[in-house]
Each structure stands twice: as C-alpha cells, then as structure tokens.
C-alpha positions as CSV (number, residue, x, y, z in Angstrom):
1,M,0.0,0.0,0.0
2,L,3.0,2.3,0.1
3,V,2.9,3.4,-3.6
4,P,-0.9,4.0,-3.6
5,A,-0.6,5.9,-0.4
6,L,2.1,8.1,-1.8
7,W,0.0,8.8,-4.9
8,V,-3.0,9.7,-2.8
9,A,-0.9,12.0,-0.6
10,L,0.4,13.8,-3.7
11,I,-3.1,14.3,-5.1
12,M,-4.3,15.5,-1.7
13,F,-1.4,18.0,-1.6
14,V,-2.1,19.3,-5.2
15,G,-5.8,19.6,-4.6
16,N,-5.5,21.6,-1.4
17,F,-2.6,23.7,-2.7
18,S,-4.6,24.7,-5.8
19,D,-7.1,26.5,-3.5
20,C,-4.6,28.6,-1.4
21,G,-1.6,28.7,-3.7
22,M,-3.0,28.7,-7.3
23,S,-6.0,31.0,-7.0
24,D,-8.4,28.0,-7.1
25,P,-8.5,26.8,-10.7
26,M,-11.3,24.4,-9.6
27,I,-9.2,21.3,-10.0
28,R,-10.1,20.2,-6.5
29,R,-13.6,19.4,-7.7
30,P,-14.6,15.7,-7.4
31,L,-14.7,15.3,-11.2
32,V,-10.9,16.1,-11.4
33,M,-9.7,14.6,-8.1
34,S,-11.4,11.2,-8.6
35,M,-10.1,11.0,-12.2
36,L,-6.6,11.7,-11.0
37,V,-6.9,9.0,-8.3
38,G,-8.2,6.5,-10.8
39,L,-5.4,7.4,-13.2
40,A,-2.8,7.0,-10.5
41,L,-4.2,3.7,-9.1
42,G,-4.6,2.1,-12.6
43,D,-8.4,2.2,-12.9
44,L,-9.3,5.4,-14.8
45,K,-12.8,4.1,-15.6
46,T,-13.8,3.8,-12.0
47,G,-12.2,7.2,-11.2
48,I,-14.3,8.9,-13.9
49,I,-17.5,7.2,-12.8
50,M,-16.9,8.1,-9.2
51,G,-16.0,11.7,-10.1
52,A,-19.1,12.2,-12.2
53,S,-21.3,10.7,-9.5
54,L,-19.7,12.7,-6.6
55,E,-19.8,15.9,-8.7
56,V,-23.6,15.5,-9.0
57,I,-23.9,14.9,-5.3
58,F,-21.9,17.9,-4.2
59,L,-23.1,20.2,-7.1
60,G,-26.0,21.7,-5.1
61,I,-24.0,22.1,-1.9
62,S,-22.3,25.5,-1.5
63,G,-20.6,27.1,1.5
64,I,-21.9,30.4,3.0
65,G,-19.2,32.8,4.1
66,G,-16.5,30.8,5.8
67,A,-18.7,27.8,6.6
68,M,-17.9,24.6,4.7
69,P,-20.8,22.1,4.7
70,S,-18.6,19.3,3.4
71,D,-15.1,18.7,2.1
72,S,-15.9,17.3,-1.3
73,M,-12.2,17.0,-2.3
74,T,-11.2,14.7,0.6
75,G,-14.3,12.6,0.3
76,S,-13.8,12.2,-3.4
77,I,-10.2,11.1,-3.1
78,F,-10.7,8.6,-0.2
79,G,-14.0,7.3,-1.7
80,T,-12.4,6.6,-5.1
81,A,-9.2,5.2,-3.6
82,F,-11.2,2.8,-1.3
83,A,-13.4,1.7,-4.3
84,I,-10.4,0.8,-6.4
85,L,-8.1,-0.7,-3.7
86,N,-10.8,-2.7,-2.0
87,H,-12.6,-3.7,-5.3
88,Q,-15.9,-2.5,-4.0
89,G,-18.8,-1.2,-6.1
90,V,-19.2,2.5,-6.9
91,A,-22.5,2.7,-5.0
92,V,-20.8,1.5,-1.8
93,A,-17.8,3.9,-2.3
94,L,-20.3,6.7,-2.7
95,S,-21.8,5.9,0.6
96,L,-18.3,6.1,2.2
97,A,-17.3,9.3,0.4
98,V,-20.1,11.4,1.8
99,P,-19.5,10.8,5.6
100,I,-15.7,11.1,4.9
101,S,-16.3,14.5,3.4
102,L,-18.3,15.6,6.4
103,L,-15.6,14.4,8.8
104,A,-12.9,16.2,6.8
105,V,-14.5,19.5,7.5
106,F,-12.9,19.3,11.0
107,V,-9.5,19.0,9.4
108,N,-10.2,22.1,7.3
109,Q,-11.3,24.1,10.3
110,L,-8.2,23.0,12.2
111,V,-6.0,24.2,9.4
112,I,-7.8,27.5,9.3
113,F,-7.5,27.8,13.1
114,I,-3.8,27.2,13.1
115,R,-3.3,29.8,10.3
116,G,-5.3,32.3,12.4
117,L,-2.8,31.8,15.3
118,L,-0.1,33.1,13.0
119,L,-1.7,36.6,12.7
120,S,0.0,37.9,15.8
121,T,3.4,36.7,14.5
122,F,2.7,38.5,11.2
123,E,1.9,41.7,13.1
124,K,5.0,41.4,15.2
125,Y,7.2,41.0,12.1
126,A,5.4,43.9,10.5
127,E,6.1,46.2,13.4
128,E,9.8,45.2,13.4
129,D,9.9,45.7,9.6
130,K,11.1,42.1,9.0
131,S,9.9,41.6,5.4
132,K,11.9,38.4,4.9
133,S,10.4,36.8,8.0
134,I,6.9,37.7,6.8
135,E,7.7,36.2,3.5
136,R,8.9,32.9,5.0
137,L,5.9,32.7,7.3
138,H,3.6,33.4,4.4
139,Y,5.1,30.5,2.5
140,L,4.8,28.3,5.6
141,S,1.1,29.2,5.8
142,I,0.6,28.4,2.1
143,F,2.4,25.0,2.1
144,G,1.5,23.9,5.7
145,G,-2.2,23.2,5.0
146,P,-1.5,21.1,1.9
147,L,1.2,19.1,3.8
148,V,-1.3,18.3,6.5
149,Y,-3.8,17.0,3.9
150,A,-1.0,15.0,2.2
151,L,-0.1,13.4,5.6
152,I,-3.7,12.5,6.2
153,G,-4.1,11.1,2.7
154,F,-0.9,8.9,3.1
155,L,-1.9,7.6,6.6
156,G,-5.5,7.1,5.6
157,I,-4.6,4.8,2.7
158,Y,-1.5,3.2,4.2
159,L,-3.1,2.3,7.5
160,G,-6.8,2.5,6.8
161,S,-7.4,0.7,3.5
162,G,-7.1,-2.8,5.1
163,S,-9.4,-1.7,7.9
164,I,-12.0,-0.3,5.5
165,S,-11.8,-3.6,3.5
166,A,-12.4,-5.7,6.6
167,L,-15.2,-3.4,7.8
168,V,-17.0,-3.6,4.4
169,K,-16.6,-7.4,4.4
170,A,-18.1,-7.6,7.9
171,I,-21.2,-5.7,7.0
172,P,-24.3,-7.9,6.7
173,P,-25.8,-8.3,3.2
174,V,-29.0,-6.5,4.2
175,I,-27.1,-3.4,5.2
176,M,-24.8,-3.7,2.2
177,N,-27.8,-3.7,-0.1
178,G,-29.1,-0.7,1.7
179,L,-25.8,1.1,1.3
180,T,-25.9,0.3,-2.4
181,V,-29.4,1.7,-2.8
182,L,-28.4,4.8,-0.8
183,G,-25.4,5.3,-3.1
184,Q,-27.6,5.2,-6.1
185,M,-30.0,7.7,-4.6
186,L,-27.3,10.3,-3.7
187,P,-26.8,11.7,-7.2
188,A,-30.5,12.3,-7.4
189,L,-30.3,14.1,-4.1
190,G,-27.6,16.4,-5.5
191,I,-29.7,17.2,-8.5
192,A,-32.6,18.0,-6.2
193,L,-30.5,20.4,-4.1
194,L,-29.3,22.1,-7.2
195,L,-32.8,22.5,-8.7
196,N,-34.0,23.9,-5.3
197,M,-31.5,26.7,-5.7
198,I,-32.3,27.6,-9.3
199,Y,-36.0,26.8,-9.3
200,E,-38.2,29.0,-11.5
201,K,-41.4,28.2,-13.2
202,G,-40.0,28.9,-16.6
203,N,-37.0,26.6,-16.1
204,M,-39.2,23.6,-15.3
205,L,-40.2,23.5,-19.0
206,Y,-36.6,22.8,-20.0
207,L,-36.4,20.1,-17.2
208,L,-39.5,18.5,-18.6
209,L,-38.1,18.7,-22.2
210,G,-34.9,16.9,-21.0
211,F,-36.9,14.3,-19.3
212,V,-39.0,13.6,-22.4
213,L,-35.9,13.5,-24.7
214,S,-34.1,11.0,-22.3
215,S,-37.0,8.8,-21.2
216,Y,-39.3,8.6,-24.2
217,L,-37.0,9.3,-27.2
218,K,-34.1,7.4,-25.6
219,L,-31.5,10.0,-26.5
220,P,-28.1,9.7,-24.8
221,I,-27.1,12.3,-22.2
222,I,-24.6,13.9,-24.6
223,A,-27.3,14.5,-27.2
224,V,-29.6,16.1,-24.6
225,A,-26.8,18.3,-23.4
226,L,-26.1,19.4,-27.0
227,I,-29.8,20.2,-27.5
228,G,-29.7,22.3,-24.3
229,I,-26.6,24.2,-25.6
230,I,-28.4,24.9,-28.9
231,L,-31.5,26.1,-27.1
232,A,-29.3,28.4,-24.8
233,F,-27.7,30.0,-27.9
234,I,-31.1,30.5,-29.6
235,L,-32.7,32.1,-26.5
236,A,-29.6,34.3,-26.0
237,S,-29.9,35.5,-29.7
238,I,-33.6,36.2,-29.3
239,D,-33.0,38.2,-26.1
240,K,-30.2,40.1,-27.8
241,N,-32.4,41.0,-30.8
242,I,-35.2,42.2,-28.4
243,L,-32.7,44.4,-26.5
244,E,-31.4,45.9,-29.8
245,V,-35.0,46.7,-30.9
246,K,-35.7,48.4,-27.5
247,N,-32.5,50.4,-27.7
248,M,-33.5,51.6,-31.3
249,K,-36.9,52.7,-30.1
250,T,-35.7,54.5,-27.0
251,P,-33.9,57.4,-28.8
252,K,-36.9,57.9,-31.1
253,A,-39.2,58.1,-28.1
254,K,-36.9,60.6,-26.4
255,A,-36.8,62.7,-29.5
256,V,-40.7,62.7,-29.8
257,S,-40.9,63.6,-26.1
258,E,-38.4,66.5,-26.5
259,D,-40.4,67.8,-29.5
260,N,-43.6,67.7,-27.6
261,T,-42.0,69.5,-24.7
262,N,-40.6,72.2,-27.0
263,N,-43.9,72.7,-28.8
264,S,-45.8,73.0,-25.5
265,L,-43.2,75.6,-24.3
266,E,-43.6,77.6,-27.5
267,E,-47.4,77.6,-27.2
268,D,-47.2,78.7,-23.6
269,F,-44.9,81.5,-24.5
270,F,-47.1,82.9,-27.3
271,N,-50.2,82.4,-25.2
272,D,-48.7,84.5,-22.5
C-alpha cells in the first residue's frame, strides 16, 4: 500500500494547494480529483464514474461565508481510492465518500484555526519591519495546509485501506444492499438540491423537455446536453435582438418627447 498511499498523498497536496496557492483553478472538484486517483491507481474508468457521481452529489452544496458544509475533495479522493483498492462497487464507495467529506470539515477548520494563530506573529514582524520573516511565514502558511492534507491522505490509505476492506466485508448483506441503494440515490439528491437553488417556473419546462428526450425518445445524455446548448444560444440570440430593438426605439421616443416639450413651451410663450 506504500505506492498507492504516496500517490493519494500527492493528489491531496495538489488539490489543497490549488485552493490557497494557485488561486483556485477548480481542479479540487470531485470530477478532477477522482479522475486523478483513478489514473494513479490504474483504474481510470472507476475514477471517472466516481468523479461524475460525486460531482452531481456535491453540485448543489455551497458554502456560505467561511462555513464549509462538506469537504468534497477529501471525500472524493478517499472514496475513489477505497473503491479501487478494495474492489468495491461504486455505490458502496459513494456511501463512504459522503461521511468522509463531512468528517474532513474538522480538518479544514483545524488548518484555518492554526493559520489564524499566525496573525499575531505576522503583526510582530510587520512592526519590526522584518519583510523576509513575513515572506517565510507566508510560504509556511501556504504549504502547511496542503502538507497536513497530504499526511492525512498517506496515513488514511497506508493504515486504513485494510481496515476499511475488513469493515466492508463484515457488513451484513442486508445493510450492504441498503448502502448500495443509498449510493444510487445520492446523485438524485444532489440534482434535487441544485434544482431547489435555481427553481423558477420557466426553467421547469426545460427540465420536462430533457426528461422527455431522455426517457421517451431514448436520447443519450450527450445528445440532450447538446440540444440544451443549442437552445441556450437560440434564446440568447432572441434576447439580444429584443434588446437591440428596444434600444433603437428609445432614442426615437426621447426625440418625440423632447419635440412635444418644446412645442408646449412655445405655445405657452405665445399664449402669455
């Protein structure tokens, strides 16, 4: 398990460092992290399937302010790694990834708390005009968090993969079937959370159209997505044309209004 643990540690480091050291290029999303784990552990197909499923689950979950409801990156990496190393189904791995992502929030809060303790040291160095010390402490702050995540990733796979495998094998078939069903329901829950955020009466027509195309016409998801892109461009073009027509009418209306105002002023002047 040494080599897989090192790969997972590296991916954990890169994922966390991309947030604080690379201006968050969004590579820490489950779709990318799970794919990288699958590529590193020799099962790219499972990595892509896990990433797509977890992306749907976490798509409708967003943090408010500094609160993080779940650490999707950590859950995705561990869930995918356990699915590949223990040869478990994707549905079971999804059931493991979600609670792991919730527990990983405490790690994130711990890292933020430790960084907060460095503020007094930053202020001390600033008062003493020690720019080099501030720079070194800044780099320590940037690389410290990713190193903590890398250590957790290494220990979690190196020490915990066998324990997770034994735990899964000890679960009774009835509970395992329940976990499988739960794992299959989680993507639908993610879609529901997303729809709850963007719900509008007009948007439901497009949801119904996608359902009809997929369920009754048996079109693949890629075809439905392409139809959605075409509809988006058509509607954007229509809105643009309507806006241009309104902008063309507005100067004419202003000119007519100004003429009427001038005429009324002239009439008032001669009447006086």
